[in-house]
C-alpha positions as CSV (number, residue, x, y, z in Angstrom):
1,M,0.0,0.0,0.0
2,T,2.9,2.3,0.8
3,K,4.4,1.7,-2.6
4,I,1.1,2.5,-4.3
5,M,0.7,5.7,-2.4
6,T,4.3,6.8,-3.1
7,T,3.7,6.2,-6.8
8,C,0.5,8.3,-6.7
9,F,2.2,11.2,-5.0
10,A,5.1,11.0,-7.5
11,G,2.6,11.1,-10.3
12,L,0.8,14.1,-8.8
13,R,4.1,16.0,-8.4
14,H,5.3,15.4,-12.0
15,T,1.9,16.1,-13.6
16,A,0.8,19.3,-11.7
17,A,2.4,21.6,-14.3
18,A,0.8,19.6,-17.2
19,I,-2.7,19.9,-15.6
20,L,-2.2,23.6,-15.4
21,L,-1.3,23.8,-19.1
22,I,-4.4,21.9,-20.1
23,A,-6.6,24.2,-18.1
24,L,-4.9,27.3,-19.6
25,A,-5.3,25.8,-23.1
26,A,-9.0,25.6,-22.6
27,L,-9.2,29.3,-21.7
28,A,-6.5,30.7,-23.9
29,V,-8.1,30.5,-27.4
30,P,-7.0,33.7,-29.1
31,D,-9.7,36.1,-30.2
32,K,-8.6,35.9,-33.9
33,A,-8.6,32.1,-33.8
34,L,-12.0,32.1,-32.1
35,A,-13.4,34.3,-34.8
36,Q,-12.2,31.8,-37.4
37,I,-13.9,29.0,-35.5
38,L,-17.1,30.8,-35.2
39,T,-17.3,31.6,-38.9
40,S,-16.1,28.1,-40.1
41,P,-18.8,26.2,-41.9
42,E,-17.7,23.1,-40.0
43,F,-18.4,24.7,-36.6
44,E,-20.8,27.5,-37.4
45,A,-23.9,25.3,-36.6
46,L,-22.3,24.0,-33.4
47,T,-24.0,26.3,-30.9
48,T,-24.5,25.4,-27.3
49,D,-28.1,24.3,-27.9
50,S,-27.3,22.3,-31.0
51,V,-24.4,20.4,-29.4
52,L,-26.3,19.6,-26.3
53,R,-29.2,18.5,-28.4
54,D,-26.9,16.4,-30.5
55,F,-25.4,14.8,-27.3
56,S,-28.9,13.9,-26.2
57,N,-30.2,12.6,-29.5
58,Q,-27.1,10.9,-30.9
59,P,-26.8,7.1,-30.7
60,Y,-25.6,6.0,-27.3
61,F,-22.9,3.8,-28.9
62,G,-20.1,5.2,-31.0
63,L,-16.4,5.7,-31.7
64,Y,-14.0,6.9,-29.0
65,K,-10.4,6.9,-30.3
66,D,-9.2,6.2,-33.8
67,N,-9.9,2.6,-35.0
68,Y,-7.2,1.4,-37.3
69,F,-5.5,-1.7,-38.9
70,I,-1.9,-1.0,-39.9
71,F,1.2,-3.0,-40.9
72,G,4.9,-2.2,-41.2
73,P,8.5,-2.8,-40.2
74,S,10.9,-1.6,-37.6
75,I,12.9,1.5,-38.6
76,G,16.7,1.3,-38.0
77,P,17.3,-2.4,-37.5
78,K,17.0,-4.6,-40.6
79,P,13.3,-5.6,-41.1
80,T,12.7,-9.2,-40.0
81,K,9.7,-11.5,-39.4
82,E,9.9,-10.7,-35.7
83,N,10.0,-6.9,-36.0
84,T,7.5,-6.5,-38.8
85,N,3.9,-6.8,-37.6
86,I,0.3,-5.6,-37.6
87,K,-1.0,-3.2,-35.0
88,F,-4.7,-2.7,-34.7
89,Q,-6.9,-0.7,-32.3
90,I,-10.6,-0.9,-31.6
91,S,-12.0,1.9,-29.5
92,I,-15.7,2.5,-28.6
93,A,-17.7,4.6,-26.2
94,Q,-21.2,4.1,-24.7
95,R,-23.1,7.1,-23.3
96,L,-24.9,6.1,-20.1
97,T,-27.0,9.3,-19.5
98,R,-29.4,10.9,-21.9
99,S,-29.7,14.2,-20.0
100,T,-26.8,16.3,-18.6
101,L,-25.4,15.6,-15.2
102,P,-24.2,18.4,-12.8
103,W,-21.7,20.8,-14.4
104,G,-23.1,20.0,-17.9
105,T,-21.4,16.6,-18.1
106,Y,-22.3,13.2,-19.5
107,L,-21.4,9.8,-18.1
108,Y,-19.6,7.4,-20.5
109,L,-18.2,3.9,-20.6
110,F,-15.0,3.7,-22.7
111,Y,-13.2,0.7,-24.1
112,T,-10.0,0.5,-26.2
113,Q,-8.2,-2.7,-27.2
114,K,-4.8,-2.6,-28.9
115,C,-3.2,-5.7,-30.4
116,F,0.2,-6.5,-32.0
117,W,0.0,-9.4,-34.5
118,N,3.1,-11.0,-35.9
119,V,1.6,-12.3,-39.1
120,L,4.9,-13.2,-40.8
121,E,5.9,-15.7,-38.1
122,N,4.8,-19.3,-38.1
123,S,1.3,-19.7,-36.7
124,M,0.9,-15.9,-36.9
125,P,0.8,-15.3,-33.1
126,M,-0.9,-12.3,-31.6
127,T,2.0,-11.4,-29.3
128,D,0.4,-8.7,-27.1
129,L,-3.2,-7.7,-26.4
130,N,-3.8,-4.6,-24.3
131,F,-7.3,-4.1,-22.7
132,N,-8.2,-0.6,-21.6
133,P,-11.7,-0.1,-20.1
134,G,-12.8,3.1,-18.4
135,I,-15.7,5.1,-17.0
136,G,-15.8,8.9,-16.8
137,L,-17.5,12.2,-17.3
138,T,-17.2,14.3,-20.5
139,K,-18.1,18.0,-20.6
140,P,-18.5,19.9,-23.9
141,L,-16.7,23.2,-23.9
142,F,-18.2,26.4,-25.3
143,V,-16.9,29.9,-26.0
144,K,-19.4,32.6,-27.0
145,N,-22.1,30.0,-27.5
146,R,-19.9,28.0,-29.9
147,Y,-18.6,24.5,-29.4
148,I,-14.7,24.4,-29.2
149,G,-13.9,21.0,-27.7
150,K,-14.4,18.8,-24.7
151,M,-12.9,17.8,-21.4
152,S,-13.0,14.3,-19.8
153,L,-12.3,12.9,-16.3
154,I,-11.8,9.1,-16.6
155,L,-11.1,6.2,-14.3
156,E,-9.1,3.7,-16.4
157,H,-7.7,0.2,-16.1
158,E,-5.2,-1.3,-18.5
159,S,-3.8,-4.8,-18.5
160,N,-2.7,-7.5,-20.9
161,G,-4.7,-10.4,-19.6
162,R,-1.7,-12.6,-18.8
163,D,-0.5,-14.3,-15.7
164,S,2.8,-15.1,-14.1
165,I,5.9,-13.1,-15.1
166,Q,4.1,-11.8,-18.3
167,S,1.3,-10.1,-16.4
168,R,1.1,-6.3,-16.8
169,S,-1.5,-4.0,-15.3
170,W,-2.1,-0.5,-13.9
171,N,-4.9,1.9,-13.1
172,K,-5.1,5.7,-13.5
173,V,-7.3,8.7,-13.0
174,S,-7.0,10.8,-16.2
175,L,-7.9,14.3,-17.2
176,A,-8.0,14.9,-20.9
177,A,-8.9,17.9,-23.1
178,N,-9.3,18.6,-26.8
179,I,-9.4,22.2,-27.9
180,M,-10.1,23.6,-31.4
181,V,-7.7,26.6,-31.6
182,S,-8.8,27.2,-35.2
183,P,-10.7,25.3,-37.9
184,N,-7.5,23.8,-39.0
185,L,-5.8,23.1,-35.6
186,M,-6.7,21.0,-32.6
187,V,-4.5,20.8,-29.5
188,H,-4.9,18.0,-27.0
189,G,-3.5,17.0,-23.6
190,K,-3.9,14.2,-21.1
191,V,-2.5,13.8,-17.6
192,W,-3.0,11.0,-15.2
193,V,-2.5,10.1,-11.5
194,P,-1.2,6.5,-11.8
195,I,-1.8,3.5,-9.4
196,V,0.7,0.9,-10.5
197,D,-0.2,-2.3,-8.8
198,G,1.2,-4.9,-11.2
199,E,3.8,-7.0,-9.6
200,N,5.9,-7.3,-12.7
201,N,5.7,-3.7,-13.9
202,R,6.5,-1.5,-10.9
203,D,8.7,0.7,-13.1
204,L,6.0,1.2,-15.8
205,L,6.0,5.0,-15.6
206,Y,9.6,5.3,-16.6
207,Y,8.5,3.9,-20.0
208,T,4.8,4.8,-20.5
209,G,5.0,8.2,-19.0
210,L,2.9,10.5,-16.8
211,F,1.3,12.9,-19.3
212,Q,1.0,13.5,-23.0
213,T,0.3,16.4,-25.3
214,G,0.0,17.0,-29.0
215,F,-1.7,18.7,-31.9
216,Q,-3.7,17.8,-35.0
217,V,-3.8,19.8,-38.2
218,M,-6.6,19.5,-40.8
219,S,-7.3,20.7,-44.3
220,N,-10.4,22.9,-44.8
221,D,-12.4,20.0,-46.1
222,R,-11.1,17.6,-43.5
223,R,-9.7,15.4,-46.3
224,F,-6.1,15.5,-44.9
225,V,-5.3,15.2,-41.2
226,G,-1.9,15.1,-39.6
227,G,-0.7,15.1,-36.0
228,V,2.0,14.6,-33.4
229,T,1.6,13.3,-29.9
230,V,4.5,13.2,-27.3
231,T,4.3,11.4,-24.0
232,K,6.7,12.5,-21.2
233,R,8.2,9.5,-19.5
234,K,8.9,9.7,-15.7
235,G,12.1,11.6,-14.8
236,W,13.4,15.1,-15.1
237,N,15.4,14.5,-18.3
238,F,14.1,15.1,-21.8
239,N,12.8,11.6,-22.4
240,M,9.7,11.2,-24.6
241,N,7.7,8.8,-26.7
242,T,6.6,10.3,-30.0
243,T,3.8,9.3,-32.3
244,V,3.5,10.9,-35.8
245,E,0.3,10.3,-37.8
246,F,-1.0,11.2,-41.3
247,C,-4.5,10.5,-42.7
248,W,-6.0,10.9,-46.1
249,R,-9.7,10.4,-46.6
250,I,-10.2,7.9,-49.4
251,L,-13.6,9.1,-50.6
252,K,-15.0,12.5,-50.0
253,G,-17.8,12.3,-47.4
254,D,-16.6,8.9,-46.2
255,N,-15.1,8.1,-42.9
256,Q,-12.3,5.8,-44.0
257,Y,-8.8,7.1,-44.2
258,F,-5.5,5.9,-45.6
259,F,-3.4,5.9,-42.4
260,V,0.3,6.2,-41.7
261,Q,1.7,6.0,-38.2
262,Y,5.3,6.3,-36.9
263,Y,6.0,5.4,-33.3
264,N,9.4,6.1,-31.6
265,G,10.0,5.3,-28.0
266,Y,9.1,2.8,-25.2
267,G,5.8,1.5,-23.9
268,E,4.0,1.0,-27.3
269,G,2.6,-2.3,-25.8
270,L,2.4,-3.5,-22.2
271,L,4.2,-6.8,-22.6
272,A,7.4,-5.4,-24.0
273,Y,7.1,-1.9,-22.4
274,K,10.8,-1.8,-21.6
275,E,11.8,-2.4,-25.3
276,F,12.5,0.6,-27.5
277,H,10.5,0.6,-30.8
278,S,10.9,2.7,-33.9
279,Q,8.1,1.5,-36.1
280,L,6.5,2.7,-39.4
281,R,3.1,1.2,-40.3
282,V,0.5,2.0,-42.9
283,G,-3.1,0.9,-43.3
284,I,-6.7,2.0,-42.8
285,C,-8.3,4.2,-40.1
286,I,-11.8,5.1,-39.1
287,K,-12.0,8.3,-37.2
288,P,-14.6,9.8,-34.8
289,K,-16.6,12.9,-35.8
290,L,-14.8,16.3,-35.7
291,F,-11.6,15.2,-34.0
292,S,-9.9,12.2,-32.4
293,D,-9.4,11.4,-28.7
294,Y,-6.0,10.3,-27.4
């Protein structure tokens, strides 16, 4: 219990500054950028009433994070059957309340599953499956009666479903925000207070980090989307995991994208969280409406 409490306080100390940055981002949308948002055709109809009505009337079940299926090799070392694989992610959300709760929030169930599949090896083993359920409150954010993003407070669990020395698990309380700075730029951030209770991954935070931030840029017609996400690993040195993504919508008006993802760092999957990965993969992605969660 003492170790868990120590980890929690360490997480609080390292993430306090990041929490402040997220709060400031929600309040610091420049007037010029705000004017662009309010006059953008994509967001012009998204008034407070229309968004709240949409939250109430939309299907209870929908997408949460990006859903994708991608394949590619390691960058740096010579590509082999072992370091060339498929990575896919399934991410969904279930709204539990029709009407707003206190502070204008909605209660959601979240579930994300990430898998690494070595299809070039004999028997094509799925080497690592990560399960990430959560429950939390989401609050739409408005400025001058226009929707500019959302903020979520989530209780999450993540594990790989294995036992013995291959077991990996942890819990965290996360605060996440997505802010549309302009019609072509979304910034996002997420911080968490961790509870690392897995016997075999006590040092998890040195590899998977304590907070993340990034941005997403979009063309006017939302046909092209690119973004960068950096995750700060535990410690005071400049150690980060970096994800770079590019999407191109295959058909106008469709929700399927050609998807390129480059990952550089540790903690891409739970089983091999201590191993460094520099991986380039391409494939197909299905994205949530307006912007993605991270």
